[in-house]
C-alpha positions as a Markdown table, in Angstrom:
| # | Residue | x | y | z |
|---|---|---|---|---|
| 1 | Met | -57.3 | 11.7 | -90.2 |
| 2 | Glu | -59.7 | 13.8 | -92.2 |
| 3 | Trp | -62.9 | 13.2 | -94.1 |
| 4 | Arg | -64.5 | 14.7 | -97.1 |
| 5 | Asn | -67.7 | 14.3 | -99.1 |
| 6 | Ala | -67.5 | 11.6 | -101.7 |
| 7 | Arg | -67.3 | 12.8 | -105.3 |
| 8 | Asp | -68.1 | 11.2 | -108.7 |
| 9 | Gly | -64.5 | 10.4 | -109.1 |
| 10 | Asp | -64.7 | 8.2 | -106.1 |
| 11 | Leu | -67.3 | 5.9 | -107.5 |
| 12 | Val | -65.0 | 3.2 | -108.8 |
| 13 | Arg | -63.1 | 3.0 | -105.5 |
| 14 | Leu | -66.3 | 3.0 | -103.5 |
| 15 | Ala | -67.8 | 0.3 | -105.6 |
| 16 | Thr | -64.6 | -1.8 | -105.2 |
| 17 | Trp | -64.7 | -1.3 | -101.4 |
| 18 | Asn | -68.5 | -2.0 | -101.4 |
| 19 | Arg | -67.9 | -5.3 | -103.1 |
| 20 | Gln | -65.3 | -6.2 | -100.5 |
| 21 | Leu | -67.8 | -5.2 | -97.8 |
| 22 | Gln | -70.3 | -7.6 | -99.4 |
| 23 | Glu | -67.7 | -10.4 | -99.2 |
| 24 | Asp | -67.0 | -9.5 | -95.5 |
| 25 | Glu | -70.7 | -9.7 | -94.7 |
| 26 | Gly | -71.2 | -13.1 | -96.3 |
| 27 | Ala | -73.6 | -11.6 | -98.8 |
| 28 | Ser | -73.8 | -12.2 | -102.5 |
| 29 | Val | -71.4 | -9.9 | -104.3 |
| 30 | Met | -72.8 | -7.6 | -107.0 |
| 31 | Gly | -71.0 | -7.0 | -110.3 |
| 32 | Ala | -68.8 | -3.9 | -110.4 |
| 33 | Arg | -71.0 | -1.9 | -112.8 |
| 34 | Asp | -74.2 | -2.8 | -110.8 |
| 35 | Cys | -72.5 | -1.7 | -107.6 |
| 36 | Glu | -71.4 | 1.6 | -109.2 |
| 37 | Ser | -74.9 | 2.2 | -110.4 |
| 38 | Arg | -76.4 | 1.5 | -107.0 |
| 39 | Leu | -74.0 | 3.8 | -105.3 |
| 40 | Arg | -74.6 | 6.6 | -107.8 |
| 41 | Ala | -78.3 | 6.3 | -107.2 |
| 42 | Trp | -77.9 | 6.4 | -103.4 |
| 43 | Leu | -75.6 | 9.3 | -103.5 |
| 44 | Gly | -78.0 | 11.1 | -105.9 |
| 45 | Gly | -80.8 | 10.5 | -103.4 |
| 46 | Asp | -81.1 | 10.5 | -99.6 |
| 47 | Tyr | -77.6 | 9.2 | -98.9 |
| 48 | Thr | -74.4 | 11.1 | -98.2 |
| 49 | Gly | -71.0 | 9.4 | -98.7 |
| 50 | Val | -67.8 | 10.4 | -97.0 |
| 51 | Val | -64.3 | 9.3 | -97.7 |
| 52 | Phe | -61.8 | 9.0 | -94.8 |
| 53 | Glu | -58.3 | 9.9 | -95.6 |
| 54 | Lys | -55.0 | 9.4 | -93.9 |
| 55 | Ala | -52.1 | 9.6 | -96.3 |
| 56 | Gly | -54.6 | 8.8 | -99.0 |
| 57 | Pro | -58.1 | 7.3 | -99.0 |
| 58 | Ile | -58.5 | 4.6 | -96.4 |
| 59 | Gly | -62.3 | 4.0 | -96.2 |
| 60 | Tyr | -65.8 | 5.4 | -96.5 |
| 61 | Ala | -69.2 | 5.7 | -94.8 |
| 62 | Leu | -72.6 | 5.9 | -96.4 |
| 63 | Tyr | -75.4 | 7.3 | -94.3 |
| 64 | Arg | -78.8 | 9.0 | -94.4 |
| 65 | Pro | -81.1 | 10.7 | -91.9 |
| 66 | Thr | -83.5 | 8.5 | -90.0 |
| 67 | Asp | -87.2 | 9.2 | -89.3 |
| 68 | Pro | -87.7 | 11.0 | -86.1 |
| 69 | Asp | -87.4 | 8.7 | -83.1 |
| 70 | Ser | -89.9 | 8.5 | -80.3 |
| 71 | Gln | -88.4 | 11.6 | -78.6 |
| 72 | Gly | -88.9 | 13.6 | -81.8 |
| 73 | Ala | -85.3 | 14.1 | -82.9 |
| 74 | Gly | -84.0 | 12.5 | -86.0 |
| 75 | Gly | -80.8 | 10.5 | -86.2 |
| 76 | Leu | -78.6 | 8.9 | -88.8 |
| 77 | Tyr | -78.8 | 5.4 | -90.4 |
| 78 | Leu | -75.3 | 4.2 | -91.3 |
| 79 | Arg | -75.7 | 1.9 | -94.2 |
| 80 | Gln | -72.1 | 1.2 | -94.9 |
| 81 | Phe | -68.8 | 1.7 | -93.1 |
| 82 | Phe | -65.7 | 0.2 | -94.5 |
| 83 | Ile | -61.9 | 0.5 | -94.1 |
| 84 | Asp | -59.6 | -0.8 | -96.9 |
| 85 | Arg | -58.4 | -4.3 | -96.2 |
| 86 | Glu | -54.8 | -3.2 | -96.7 |
| 87 | Arg | -55.1 | -0.7 | -93.9 |
| 88 | Arg | -56.9 | -2.8 | -91.3 |
| 89 | Arg | -55.4 | -3.6 | -87.9 |
| 90 | Glu | -53.9 | -0.1 | -87.6 |
| 91 | Gly | -56.7 | 1.4 | -85.5 |
| 92 | Leu | -58.0 | 3.3 | -88.5 |
| 93 | Gly | -61.6 | 1.9 | -88.2 |
| 94 | Ala | -61.8 | 3.1 | -84.7 |
| 95 | Glu | -60.3 | 6.5 | -85.6 |
| 96 | Ala | -62.6 | 7.0 | -88.6 |
| 97 | Phe | -65.6 | 6.0 | -86.5 |
| 98 | Glu | -64.7 | 8.5 | -83.8 |
| 99 | Leu | -64.3 | 11.2 | -86.4 |
| 100 | Phe | -67.7 | 10.3 | -87.8 |
| 101 | Val | -69.3 | 10.4 | -84.3 |
| 102 | His | -67.8 | 13.8 | -83.4 |
| 103 | Glu | -68.0 | 15.7 | -86.7 |
| 104 | Ile | -71.0 | 14.1 | -88.6 |
| 105 | Leu | -73.2 | 12.4 | -86.0 |
| 106 | Ser | -72.9 | 15.4 | -83.6 |
| 107 | Gly | -74.8 | 13.9 | -80.7 |
| 108 | Arg | -77.7 | 12.4 | -82.7 |
| 109 | Arg | -78.8 | 8.8 | -82.5 |
| 110 | Leu | -77.1 | 6.3 | -84.8 |
| 111 | Leu | -78.7 | 3.1 | -86.2 |
| 112 | Leu | -76.9 | 0.5 | -88.3 |
| 113 | Glu | -77.1 | -3.1 | -89.2 |
| 114 | Ala | -74.4 | -5.7 | -89.0 |
| 115 | Leu | -75.3 | -8.9 | -90.9 |
| 116 | Thr | -75.2 | -12.2 | -89.1 |
| 117 | Gly | -72.6 | -13.4 | -91.6 |
| 118 | Asn | -70.2 | -10.7 | -90.5 |
| 119 | Pro | -69.2 | -11.6 | -86.9 |
| 120 | Ile | -66.0 | -9.4 | -87.2 |
| 121 | Gly | -68.1 | -6.4 | -88.0 |
| 122 | Gln | -70.4 | -7.2 | -85.1 |
| 123 | Ala | -67.5 | -7.4 | -82.8 |
| 124 | Phe | -66.2 | -4.0 | -84.1 |
| 125 | Trp | -69.5 | -2.3 | -83.4 |
| 126 | Arg | -69.7 | -3.7 | -79.9 |
| 127 | Ser | -66.1 | -2.6 | -79.3 |
| 128 | Arg | -67.2 | 0.9 | -80.2 |
| 129 | Gly | -69.9 | 0.9 | -77.5 |
| 130 | Leu | -72.9 | 0.1 | -79.7 |
| 131 | Ser | -75.5 | -2.2 | -78.3 |
| 132 | Glu | -78.0 | -4.5 | -80.1 |
| 133 | Tyr | -81.3 | -2.8 | -80.8 |
| 134 | Ser | -83.3 | -5.3 | -82.8 |
| 135 | Thr | -83.2 | -8.5 | -84.7 |
| 136 | Ser | -84.3 | -8.7 | -88.3 |
| 137 | Phe | -85.8 | -11.8 | -89.9 |
| 138 | Glu | -86.0 | -12.8 | -93.5 |
| 139 | Leu | -87.9 | -15.3 | -95.5 |
| 140 | Ala | -85.8 | -15.8 | -98.7 |
| 141 | Ala | -87.6 | -15.8 | -102.0 |
| 142 | Gln | -88.9 | -19.3 | -102.8 |
| 143 | Glu | -89.2 | -20.7 | -106.3 |
| 144 | Ser | -92.7 | -21.9 | -107.0 |
């Protein structure tokens, strides 16, 4: 498996995968154009996108630096990590994450969120040795 930085030509594929990720998370799914626009803005800002490839593109990660932690060293915040649904159950998610850890994370601290509506994602992260760090709470917008 290899990885490369995401390019403009990847935006349609990344948006399609991102919409599938939203479905997996139990979140509301954005329209394709809105999703593309959001990804373009993130990639033009603080985020870096990488595409994992093994006989073609199989998934992606989107991450950015975190603020320095209490020990003074910065880490990475992994906003999105996704393996194409057609390529799941082949060990590719584990392989892509190990590649990410060794070649991109490089010993730094990693933070990520797994939505409560995505128990499969939570189980994946636990299987990779991550432990729960915090619990977030939300008060949904209320109509007046």
